[in-house]
C-alpha positions in Angstrom: -0.8 -6.3 -43.1 1.8 -4.9 -45.6 3.9 -4.0 -42.5 3.6 -7.4 -41.0 6.8 -8.9 -42.5 8.9 -6.0 -41.2 7.2 -6.1 -37.8 7.8 -9.8 -37.3 11.3 -9.4 -38.7 12.2 -6.8 -36.1 10.6 -8.8 -33.3 12.2 -12.1 -34.2 15.7 -10.5 -34.4 15.1 -8.7 -31.1 13.8 -11.8 -29.2 15.3 -14.8 -31.1 11.9 -16.5 -30.9 9.4 -16.7 -33.7 6.5 -17.6 -31.4 7.2 -14.6 -29.1 7.6 -12.4 -32.2 4.2 -13.4 -33.4 2.7 -12.7 -29.9 4.3 -9.2 -29.8 3.0 -8.3 -33.3 -0.5 -9.5 -32.4 -0.3 -7.4 -29.2 0.8 -4.4 -31.3 -2.2 -4.8 -33.6 -4.6 -5.0 -30.6 -3.1 -1.7 -29.3 -3.5 -0.2 -32.8 -7.2 -1.1 -32.9 -7.8 0.7 -29.5 -5.7 3.7 -30.5 -7.2 7.0 -31.5 -6.3 7.1 -35.2 -6.7 10.9 -35.2 -3.6 11.1 -33.0 -1.5 8.7 -35.2 0.4 10.5 -38.0 2.1 7.3 -39.3 0.8 3.8 -38.9 4.3 2.4 -39.7 5.9 4.5 -37.0 3.2 3.7 -34.5 3.4 -0.1 -35.0 7.2 -0.2 -35.3 7.5 1.8 -32.1 5.0 -0.4 -30.3 6.7 -3.6 -31.4 10.1 -2.4 -30.5 9.1 -1.2 -27.0 7.2 -4.4 -26.3 10.4 -6.4 -27.3 12.5 -4.3 -25.0 10.2 -5.0 -22.1 10.3 -8.7 -22.9 14.0 -8.8 -23.0 14.3 -7.0 -19.7 12.0 -9.5 -18.1 13.8 -12.4 -19.7 17.3 -11.4 -18.6 17.3 -13.6 -15.5 15.7 -16.5 -17.4 18.4 -16.4 -20.1 21.2 -16.2 -17.6 19.9 -19.4 -15.8 19.2 -21.2 -19.1 20.4 -24.9 -18.9 23.3 -25.2 -21.3 23.8 -23.2 -24.5 20.9 -20.9 -25.6 20.1 -20.9 -29.3 17.4 -18.9 -31.1 14.3 -20.6 -32.3 15.0 -21.8 -35.8 12.8 -20.5 -38.7 12.4 -22.1 -42.1 13.5 -19.7 -44.8 13.0 -21.8 -48.0 10.3 -19.5 -49.3 12.2 -16.3 -48.7 14.2 -15.0 -51.6 17.2 -13.9 -49.6 19.3 -13.6 -52.7 17.3 -10.5 -53.6 18.0 -8.9 -50.3 21.1 -7.2 -49.0 23.8 -9.4 -47.6 23.5 -7.5 -44.3 19.8 -8.3 -44.1 20.2 -12.0 -45.0 23.1 -12.5 -42.5 21.0 -10.8 -39.8 18.8 -14.0 -39.7 21.8 -16.3 -39.1 22.0 -18.1 -35.8 25.5 -16.7 -35.2 24.3 -13.2 -35.6 21.3 -13.7 -33.3 23.5 -15.2 -30.6 25.9 -12.2 -30.8 22.9 -9.9 -30.3 22.5 -11.5 -26.8 25.5 -9.5 -25.7 23.8 -6.2 -26.4 21.4 -4.5 -24.0 17.7 -4.3 -25.1 17.8 -0.6 -26.2 21.2 -1.0 -27.8 20.0 -4.0 -29.7 16.9 -2.2 -30.9 18.9 0.8 -32.2 21.5 -1.4 -33.9 18.9 -3.6 -35.7 16.6 -0.7 -36.8 19.5 1.3 -38.3 21.9 -1.3 -39.7 19.4 -4.0 -40.7 16.1 -2.2 -41.3 17.7 1.1 -42.5 15.7 3.4 -40.2 17.1 6.9 -39.9 18.5 8.1 -36.6 15.6 10.5 -36.3 13.1 7.6 -36.7 15.0 5.5 -34.2 15.1 8.4 -31.7 11.3 8.6 -31.8 11.0 4.8 -31.5 13.1 4.2 -28.5 12.7 7.7 -26.9 16.3 8.8 -27.1 18.1 11.7 -28.7 19.6 11.2 -32.2 23.1 11.7 -30.7 22.4 9.0 -28.2 21.1 6.7 -30.9 24.3 7.2 -32.9 26.3 6.3 -29.9 24.2 3.1 -29.3 24.7 1.9 -32.8 28.4 2.7 -32.9 28.9 0.8 -29.6 26.9 -2.2 -30.9 29.0 -2.3 -34.1 32.2 -2.4 -32.1 30.9 -5.3 -30.0 29.5 -7.5 -32.7 30.9 -6.3 -36.0 34.3 -7.8 -35.9 33.0 -11.3 -35.0 30.3 -11.5 -37.7 30.8 -14.2 -40.3 29.9 -13.8 -43.9 28.5 -17.2 -44.7 29.0 -18.9 -48.1 26.5 -17.8 -50.7 27.4 -20.7 -53.0 24.0 -22.5 -52.6 25.0 -25.5 -54.8 28.1 -26.3 -52.9 26.4 -25.7 -49.5 23.8 -28.2 -50.5 26.5 -30.7 -51.5 28.3 -30.2 -48.2 25.1 -30.6 -46.2 24.4 -33.9 -48.0 27.9 -35.1 -47.2 27.5 -34.0 -43.6 24.2 -35.9 -43.4 25.6 -39.1 -45.0 28.7 -39.1 -42.7 26.6 -38.7 -39.6 24.1 -41.4 -40.7 26.8 -44.0 -41.7 29.0 -43.3 -38.7 31.9 -42.1 -40.9 33.9 -40.2 -38.4 36.9 -39.6 -40.6 34.7 -38.4 -43.5 32.9 -36.0 -41.1 36.2 -34.7 -39.8 37.2 -33.8 -43.4 34.2 -31.5 -43.7 34.8 -29.6 -40.4 37.1 -26.6 -39.9 39.9 -26.9 -37.4 38.1 -24.5 -35.0 34.6 -26.0 -35.5 32.2 -25.7 -32.6 29.0 -27.7 -32.0 26.3 -26.1 -29.8 23.3 -28.1 -28.6 20.1 -26.5 -27.0 17.8 -28.9 -25.2 16.4 -26.3 -22.9 16.6 -28.7 -19.9 13.8 -30.7 -21.5 15.9 -32.9 -23.9 19.3 -34.3 -23.2 22.0 -32.1 -24.7 25.7 -31.3 -24.2 25.9 -28.8 -21.3 28.9 -27.0 -23.0 29.9 -26.5 -26.6 31.9 -29.3 -28.2 35.1 -27.9 -29.8 37.4 -29.3 -32.5 36.8 -31.5 -35.5 37.6 -34.9 -34.0 35.5 -34.4 -30.8 32.7 -32.8 -32.8 32.6 -35.6 -35.3 32.5 -38.3 -32.7 29.8 -36.4 -30.7 27.6 -35.9 -33.8 28.0 -39.6 -34.9 27.1 -40.8 -31.4 24.1 -38.6 -31.2 22.9 -39.9 -34.6 23.3 -43.5 -33.5 21.0 -42.9 -30.6 18.1 -42.0 -32.9 15.2 -44.4 -33.1 14.8 -46.7 -36.1 12.6 -45.1 -38.7 13.9 -41.6 -37.9 15.1 -39.6 -40.9 16.4 -36.2 -41.8 15.2 -33.6 -44.3 17.4 -30.9 -45.8 15.8 -27.4 -45.4 16.9 -23.8 -45.3 16.9 -22.5 -41.7 17.7 -18.9 -40.8 19.0 -18.4 -44.3 21.5 -21.2 -43.9 21.9 -24.9 -44.9 20.0 -27.0 -42.3 18.4 -30.3 -41.5 15.3 -31.3 -39.5 15.4 -34.7 -37.9 11.9 -36.3 -37.9 10.9 -39.2 -35.7 7.4 -40.6 -35.0 5.8 -37.9 -37.2 7.4 -35.0 -35.2 10.4 -32.8 -35.8 12.7 -33.8 -32.9 15.7 -31.5 -33.8 16.8 -28.8 -36.1 20.4 -28.5 -37.2 21.9 -25.4 -38.7 25.3 -25.4 -40.4 27.6 -22.4 -40.5 29.7 -22.7 -43.7 32.6 -20.4 -44.5 35.1 -21.0 -47.3 33.6 -24.4 -48.1 34.1 -25.8 -44.5 31.7 -26.2 -41.7 32.8 -23.9 -38.9 29.7 -24.3 -36.7 26.9 -26.8 -36.0 23.9 -25.6 -34.0 21.5 -28.3 -32.8 18.1 -27.2 -31.4 16.2 -30.0 -29.6 14.2 -27.9 -27.1 10.6 -28.9 -28.1 9.3 -25.5 -27.3 11.5 -24.1 -30.1 10.4 -26.6 -32.8 6.6 -26.1 -32.9 6.8 -23.7 -35.9 8.7 -26.3 -37.9 6.2 -29.2 -37.4 4.5 -28.4 -40.6 7.6 -29.6 -42.5 6.6 -33.2 -41.6 3.5 -32.8 -43.8 5.1 -30.9 -46.7 7.6 -33.4 -48.0 
């Protein structure tokens, strides 16, 4: 159980799904219970290897499903209010961000595993080689290639929690009151809004780009909410976020990318399959 946070952390970053991550870790535990302990020199190595390989298998089987996903695909949001990310490295905290998890989609399963294990979870190349059944030289190449593909496009999000909370409240107020000009003033010139309905809930089929179009889109979406619906501020994926609650259910999760005191990205997850883990927030107000 001491290893569980690391195992779930690896699986979630590999898969972008908390529910699938929990399933993978549970499967790894079942395999551990059936294993001959006399042949296992390290429980940590055994479980990490099992979780990583199960994730690689899932990613390979999900490739076609992801390619045919209706509209933008976003990771399943996770609440991080109880995590003390300030006490972790910036690299580790940023590796939970939606932007980072979406970038990982461009990496192959094995390349993604090597990159995460080394750069985020600080495994040695020797440990990674054992885990993914590659040579150390090959693992170094995989990590180097992954860094080149995602490193230059990673954003270091604002760590100013007080200002981020203030900006989130202004964003929420502008959306709720229909203040398009006020909302535009909060958005960067190159802001992008992504919406993930998974084909189950109406969502924009393509990203919405630019402050004016984004502001109008967000205000229009908010207006369509039912009377009695409300929003709650919450930390999601280590970032400022909101959950929209209607009829006693979380209907959407909104994650804000904030850089240099401006909102550069808005990610809206409305696919009900990706919101189950957040339903407890309705009862914990």
